[in-house]
C-alpha positions as CSV (number, residue, x, y, z in Angstrom):
1,M,115.7,126.8,41.7
2,I,113.9,123.6,42.6
3,Y,110.3,124.1,43.5
4,R,109.6,123.0,47.1
5,K,106.0,122.0,46.6
6,T,105.3,120.8,50.1
7,Y,105.8,124.3,51.5
8,M,104.3,126.2,48.7
9,D,101.1,124.2,48.9
10,K,100.7,125.2,52.5
11,I,101.7,128.9,52.0
12,I,99.8,129.8,48.7
13,P,96.3,129.6,50.3
14,F,97.4,132.4,52.7
15,I,98.5,134.9,50.0
16,D,96.5,138.1,50.2
17,T,95.1,137.2,53.7
18,P,95.5,139.5,56.7
19,F,98.2,137.5,58.4
20,V,101.9,137.9,58.7
21,K,103.4,134.8,57.1
22,I,106.4,133.6,59.2
23,L,108.9,131.1,57.8
24,T,111.2,129.7,60.4
25,G,113.9,127.0,60.5
26,V,117.6,126.4,61.0
27,R,120.1,128.5,59.0
28,R,120.6,127.6,55.4
29,C,117.6,125.2,55.2
30,G,116.0,127.1,52.3
31,K,113.7,129.7,53.8
32,S,115.0,132.5,51.6
33,T,114.5,130.4,48.5
34,V,110.9,129.6,49.5
35,M,110.4,133.3,49.9
36,E,111.7,133.8,46.3
37,M,109.2,131.2,45.2
38,I,106.4,133.2,46.7
39,K,107.6,136.3,44.9
40,E,107.6,134.3,41.6
41,E,104.0,133.2,42.4
42,L,103.0,136.8,42.8
43,L,104.6,137.9,39.5
44,Q,102.9,135.1,37.7
45,R,99.6,136.4,39.1
46,G,100.3,139.8,37.5
47,I,101.6,141.7,40.6
48,S,103.9,144.5,39.5
49,K,107.6,144.3,40.7
50,E,107.1,147.9,42.0
51,N,104.5,146.6,44.5
52,I,107.0,144.1,46.0
53,I,109.3,145.4,48.7
54,S,112.1,143.1,49.8
55,Y,114.9,143.4,52.5
56,R,117.6,141.0,53.8
57,F,118.7,141.7,57.3
58,D,121.7,139.4,57.3
59,S,123.3,141.8,54.8
60,L,125.5,144.7,55.8
61,E,123.5,146.8,53.3
62,N,120.6,146.9,55.8
63,E,122.6,146.9,59.0
64,E,121.4,150.4,60.0
65,I,117.7,149.3,59.9
66,D,117.9,147.7,63.3
67,T,114.7,148.8,65.1
68,A,111.0,148.7,64.4
69,S,110.7,152.4,64.0
70,K,113.5,152.6,61.5
71,L,112.0,149.7,59.5
72,Y,108.6,151.3,59.6
73,K,109.9,154.6,58.2
74,E,111.9,152.8,55.5
75,I,108.9,150.8,54.3
76,K,106.5,153.7,54.5
77,R,108.8,155.7,52.2
78,Q,108.2,153.0,49.5
79,V,104.6,152.2,49.9
80,R,102.5,153.2,46.8
81,K,99.3,154.9,48.0
82,D,96.0,153.1,47.4
83,E,97.8,150.0,45.9
84,K,98.3,146.5,47.4
85,M,101.9,146.1,48.7
86,Y,103.8,142.9,49.3
87,I,106.5,143.1,51.9
88,F,109.3,140.5,52.3
89,L,111.7,140.7,55.2
90,D,114.4,138.0,55.4
91,E,116.1,137.1,58.7
92,I,113.9,139.6,60.5
93,Q,115.1,138.7,64.0
94,E,118.0,141.1,63.5
95,V,115.5,144.0,63.8
96,K,114.6,144.8,67.4
97,D,110.8,144.7,68.1
98,W,110.2,143.9,64.4
99,E,106.7,142.5,65.3
100,K,105.5,146.0,66.1
101,A,106.4,147.1,62.6
102,A,104.9,144.0,61.0
103,N,101.6,144.7,62.8
104,S,101.6,148.3,61.5
105,F,102.2,147.1,58.0
106,L,99.0,145.2,58.3
107,S,96.9,147.8,59.9
108,D,98.3,151.0,58.3
109,F,99.0,149.8,54.8
110,G,96.9,146.7,54.4
111,A,100.0,145.0,53.1
112,D,100.7,141.3,52.6
113,V,103.7,140.5,54.8
114,Y,106.2,137.7,54.7
115,V,109.1,137.2,57.1
116,T,111.8,134.6,57.8
117,G,113.8,133.9,60.9
118,S,116.4,131.5,62.2
119,N,115.6,131.3,65.9
120,S,112.6,130.6,68.0
121,R,112.3,134.1,69.2
122,M,110.1,134.1,66.0
123,M,107.6,132.1,68.1
124,S,108.1,134.1,71.3
125,S,105.7,135.8,73.7
126,E,106.4,139.2,71.9
127,I,104.8,137.9,68.8
128,S,101.8,136.7,70.7
129,T,101.6,140.2,72.2
130,Y,101.8,142.2,69.1
131,L,100.5,139.8,66.5
132,T,97.8,137.9,68.4
133,G,95.6,136.1,65.8
134,R,97.4,138.0,63.0
135,Y,100.1,135.5,62.0
136,V,100.6,132.0,60.6
137,S,103.9,130.2,60.9
138,F,105.5,127.6,58.6
139,R,108.4,125.5,59.7
140,I,111.0,124.9,56.9
141,Y,113.3,121.9,57.1
142,P,116.4,120.9,55.1
143,L,115.7,118.8,52.1
144,S,113.6,115.6,52.6
145,F,114.9,112.6,50.8
146,S,112.5,113.1,47.9
147,E,113.5,116.7,47.6
148,Y,117.2,115.7,47.8
149,L,116.7,113.3,44.8
150,E,115.1,116.2,42.8
151,F,118.3,118.3,43.4
152,R,120.6,115.4,42.6
153,K,118.8,114.7,39.3
154,T,119.1,118.3,38.4
155,Y,122.6,119.2,39.5
156,A,124.6,115.9,39.6
157,D,125.1,112.5,38.0
158,W,123.0,110.5,40.4
159,N,122.9,106.8,41.0
160,D,120.2,104.4,42.1
161,I,117.9,105.3,45.0
162,Y,119.7,103.1,47.6
163,S,123.1,104.5,46.7
164,E,121.8,108.0,46.9
165,F,120.2,107.2,50.2
166,A,123.6,106.1,51.5
167,R,125.0,109.4,50.4
168,Y,122.1,111.3,51.9
169,I,122.9,109.7,55.3
170,R,126.4,111.2,55.2
171,F,125.7,114.5,53.4
172,G,122.3,115.4,54.8
173,G,119.8,117.7,53.3
174,F,121.2,121.3,53.3
175,P,120.3,122.5,49.8
176,A,123.6,124.3,49.2
177,L,125.4,120.9,49.3
178,Q,123.3,119.5,46.5
179,L,124.0,122.1,43.9
180,Q,127.3,120.5,42.8
181,E,129.5,117.6,43.7
182,Y,131.4,118.1,47.0
183,S,133.9,115.8,48.7
184,L,132.8,114.8,52.1
185,D,135.5,117.0,53.7
186,S,134.3,120.0,51.7
187,A,130.7,119.3,52.6
188,Y,131.4,119.1,56.3
189,T,133.4,122.4,56.1
190,V,130.2,124.0,54.8
191,V,128.1,122.3,57.5
192,R,130.5,123.3,60.3
193,D,130.3,126.9,59.0
194,I,126.5,126.7,59.4
195,Y,126.9,125.2,62.8
196,N,129.4,127.8,64.0
197,S,127.5,130.8,62.7
198,T,124.3,129.4,64.5
199,I,126.1,128.7,67.8
200,F,128.0,132.0,68.0
201,T,125.4,134.3,66.5
202,D,122.1,132.9,67.5
203,I,123.1,131.5,70.9
204,V,126.4,132.8,72.3
205,K,126.1,136.4,71.1
206,R,122.4,136.8,71.5
207,S,122.3,135.2,75.0
208,Q,125.6,136.7,76.0
209,I,127.0,133.3,77.1
210,R,130.4,133.4,78.7
211,K,131.1,129.8,79.4
212,I,131.3,128.6,75.8
213,D,133.1,125.4,76.9
214,Q,129.9,124.4,78.9
215,L,127.8,124.8,75.8
216,E,130.2,122.8,73.7
217,R,130.0,119.9,76.2
218,I,126.3,119.9,75.9
219,V,126.5,119.9,72.1
220,K,128.9,117.0,72.0
221,Y,126.9,115.0,74.4
222,T,123.5,115.5,72.6
223,F,125.1,115.0,69.2
224,S,126.8,111.7,70.4
225,N,123.5,110.5,72.0
226,T,121.1,111.4,69.2
227,G,118.1,109.1,69.6
228,Q,118.9,108.2,73.2
229,T,116.6,109.0,76.0
230,F,118.0,111.3,78.7
231,S,117.1,114.2,80.9
232,A,118.8,117.4,82.1
233,L,119.3,115.7,85.5
234,S,120.9,112.5,84.0
235,L,123.1,114.7,81.7
236,S,124.2,116.7,84.7
237,K,125.1,113.6,86.6
238,Y,127.1,112.3,83.7
239,L,129.1,115.6,83.5
240,K,129.7,115.4,87.2
241,C,131.2,112.0,86.8
242,Q,133.5,113.5,84.1
243,N,134.6,116.2,86.6
244,R,132.7,118.8,84.6
245,A,130.0,119.8,87.1
246,M,126.9,121.6,85.7
247,D,123.6,121.8,87.5
248,P,120.5,120.5,85.8
249,E,119.0,124.0,85.4
250,T,122.0,125.1,83.4
251,V,121.9,122.0,81.3
252,Y,118.2,122.5,80.6
253,N,118.9,126.1,79.7
254,Y,121.5,125.2,77.2
255,L,119.3,122.5,75.6
256,S,116.5,125.1,75.3
257,K,118.9,127.5,73.5
258,L,119.9,124.8,71.1
259,E,116.3,124.1,70.4
260,S,115.7,127.9,70.0
261,A,118.3,128.0,67.2
262,Y,116.6,125.0,65.6
263,I,119.8,122.8,65.9
264,L,117.9,120.3,68.1
265,H,114.4,118.9,68.0
266,R,112.9,117.6,71.3
267,C,111.0,114.3,71.0
268,S,108.8,113.6,74.1
269,R,107.7,110.1,75.2
270,F,104.1,109.0,74.9
271,D,102.6,106.4,77.1
272,I,100.6,104.2,74.7
273,R,98.5,102.5,77.3
274,G,98.0,105.7,79.4
275,K,97.6,107.9,76.3
276,E,99.5,110.7,77.9
277,I,102.7,112.7,77.0
278,L,105.5,112.1,79.6
279,K,107.8,114.9,80.6
280,T,110.9,112.8,81.5
281,Q,113.6,111.0,79.6
282,E,113.1,112.7,76.3
283,K,115.1,112.2,73.1
284,F,116.7,114.9,70.9
285,Y,117.3,114.8,67.2
286,L,119.4,117.1,65.0
287,A,118.0,119.6,62.4
288,D,120.1,117.7,59.9
289,P,122.2,114.5,60.2
290,A,125.2,116.2,58.7
291,F,125.6,118.3,61.8
292,R,126.7,115.2,63.8
293,F,129.3,114.0,61.3
294,A,130.6,117.5,60.6
295,V,131.2,118.2,64.3
296,L,132.1,114.8,65.6
297,G,133.4,113.0,62.5
298,F,131.8,110.1,60.6
299,N,131.5,106.7,62.4
300,E,129.7,103.7,60.9
301,D,128.4,102.9,64.3
302,D,126.4,106.1,64.2
303,V,124.4,105.1,61.1
304,A,121.6,103.4,63.1
305,S,120.7,106.5,65.1
306,T,121.1,108.6,62.0
307,L,118.4,106.5,60.4
308,E,116.1,107.4,63.3
309,N,117.0,111.1,62.9
310,I,116.1,111.0,59.2
311,V,112.8,109.3,59.7
312,F,111.9,111.7,62.5
313,L,112.6,114.7,60.3
314,E,110.6,113.2,57.4
315,L,107.6,112.7,59.7
316,R,107.8,116.3,61.0
317,H,108.2,117.4,57.4
318,R,104.9,115.7,56.6
319,G,103.1,117.5,59.4
320,Y,103.1,114.7,62.1
321,D,103.6,115.3,65.8
322,V,106.2,112.7,66.7
323,Y,106.8,110.9,70.0
324,V,108.8,108.1,71.4
325,G,106.4,105.3,72.4
326,K,106.4,103.8,75.9
327,L,104.6,100.5,76.2
328,D,105.1,99.1,79.7
329,H,108.8,98.4,79.8
330,N,109.3,98.4,76.0
331,E,109.9,101.3,73.6
332,I,108.5,102.0,70.2
333,D,110.8,104.2,68.2
334,F,108.1,106.6,66.9
335,V,104.4,107.2,67.5
336,A,103.4,109.7,64.8
337,V,100.1,111.6,65.1
338,R,98.4,113.8,62.5
339,Q,94.8,114.8,63.2
340,N,93.0,111.4,63.3
341,E,95.9,109.5,61.8
342,K,98.5,107.5,63.8
343,L,101.5,105.4,62.8
344,Y,103.8,103.2,64.9
345,I,107.3,102.8,63.5
346,Q,110.4,100.7,64.5
347,I,113.7,101.3,62.7
348,A,116.5,98.8,62.4
349,Q,119.7,99.1,60.4
350,E,119.6,95.3,60.0
351,I,117.8,92.4,61.6
352,S,120.4,89.6,61.8
353,S,119.0,87.4,64.6
354,E,115.7,86.0,65.9
355,K,116.2,88.0,69.1
356,T,116.4,91.3,67.2
357,K,113.4,90.3,65.0
358,E,111.4,89.5,68.1
359,R,112.2,92.9,69.6
360,E,111.4,94.9,66.6
361,Y,108.2,93.1,65.6
362,G,107.2,91.9,69.0
363,N,107.0,95.5,70.4
364,L,104.6,96.5,67.6
365,L,102.5,93.3,67.9
366,S,101.9,94.2,71.6
367,I,100.0,97.3,70.6
368,A,96.3,96.5,70.6
369,D,94.9,98.8,68.0
370,N,94.6,98.8,64.2
371,Y,96.6,101.8,63.2
372,P,99.4,101.2,60.6
373,K,102.6,99.7,61.9
374,Y,106.0,99.7,60.2
375,V,109.4,98.1,60.6
376,L,111.9,100.0,58.5
377,R,115.3,98.5,57.6
378,T,118.3,98.9,55.3
379,D,119.1,95.3,54.9
380,I,116.2,94.5,52.5
381,L,115.2,95.8,49.1
382,T,111.9,94.0,48.8
383,G,109.2,94.9,51.3
384,G,106.7,92.5,52.9
385,N,104.1,92.0,55.6
386,H,104.7,90.2,58.9
387,E,101.4,89.6,60.8
388,G,100.0,92.9,59.6
389,I,103.2,94.9,60.1
390,K,104.6,96.4,56.9
391,T,108.3,95.9,56.3
392,M,110.1,98.4,54.0
393,H,113.5,99.7,53.2
394,V,113.9,103.1,54.9
395,A,114.4,104.8,51.5
396,D,111.2,103.3,50.1
397,F,109.3,104.5,53.1
398,L,110.6,108.0,52.7
399,L,109.5,108.1,49.1
400,S,106.2,106.3,49.6
401,G,102.7,107.7,49.7
402,D,101.5,105.1,52.2
403,Y,101.5,107.6,55.0
């Protein structure tokens, strides 16, 4: 079990605090493993195993515990009177009204409660109603590139950083794929299974969607256009031209459901001069780049947008709010904001002409402030500085502490 320090550093300060700790993220991203790490931390602190109660609700063993009242009775039966109890509930969204039970565990038993979930109902209004001010949430992502390298060093014969980065582009960051050597076909079979179980369990079944073909069209479009700006209206018009009419409201609804299952991440535009978030022509990125290749097949032409996807996820992993920058008629790939920090980033697979160089560097030079600016590429191994703009290989940026 590779220790995921980034998350543990955030969660550990909340141990023994009167909040429900909620870990969310796409299926198979490692939430359950992080939960196991928290248990290990408790054991190292001298907490008895008898004071730790743990349930997995994606297991048939606990299928009958499907309501808050049943869950409450089950936990109450095991609580040790006058002792601090630690309750771990994995994939809790399978239990109806679970937040009522979690609230009772805090108030009735004074327990320390941890839950995981794989859809954004974990962040819904019901939680706000029953757990107002009584929960903290932690978003778990598939492996960052630095975490991926830790797995590779432990479980495989790994190569140099740049070769591993080329592999990371294709295989993505789902932890299960890094525990042994897989062929690309085998890896994508695993990813398709994650995708299918998410689509049909967290979206189709839960939302009772009947027109699955419509959902699949939206998926294929968004996967094919990762990193491209579009709106529900423009997507609706595109589908109409393909003789597959779908109104904008339906399109928006499907996009929201894909977000709710953590398959997609929405990236809004930010007007750099006007300093405001724009609500039109957003971009969408995938929870893991392997989703795109597993569903649509690998294509070398998709690598450039995949690089954007990887950098977007890394910035989110580091706690940044990430936007697409609008500067008059130009676009900055990412504006990343974290408290008082800000970064501007352009990403290019390669810069092979003066025109491309002018576009990538010129856009950044047009920004009249002193926040750090980066051009990230894959056609260089040695970084540099161009009129104050840092130039780095994408892999080096992902592993750097400069940001």
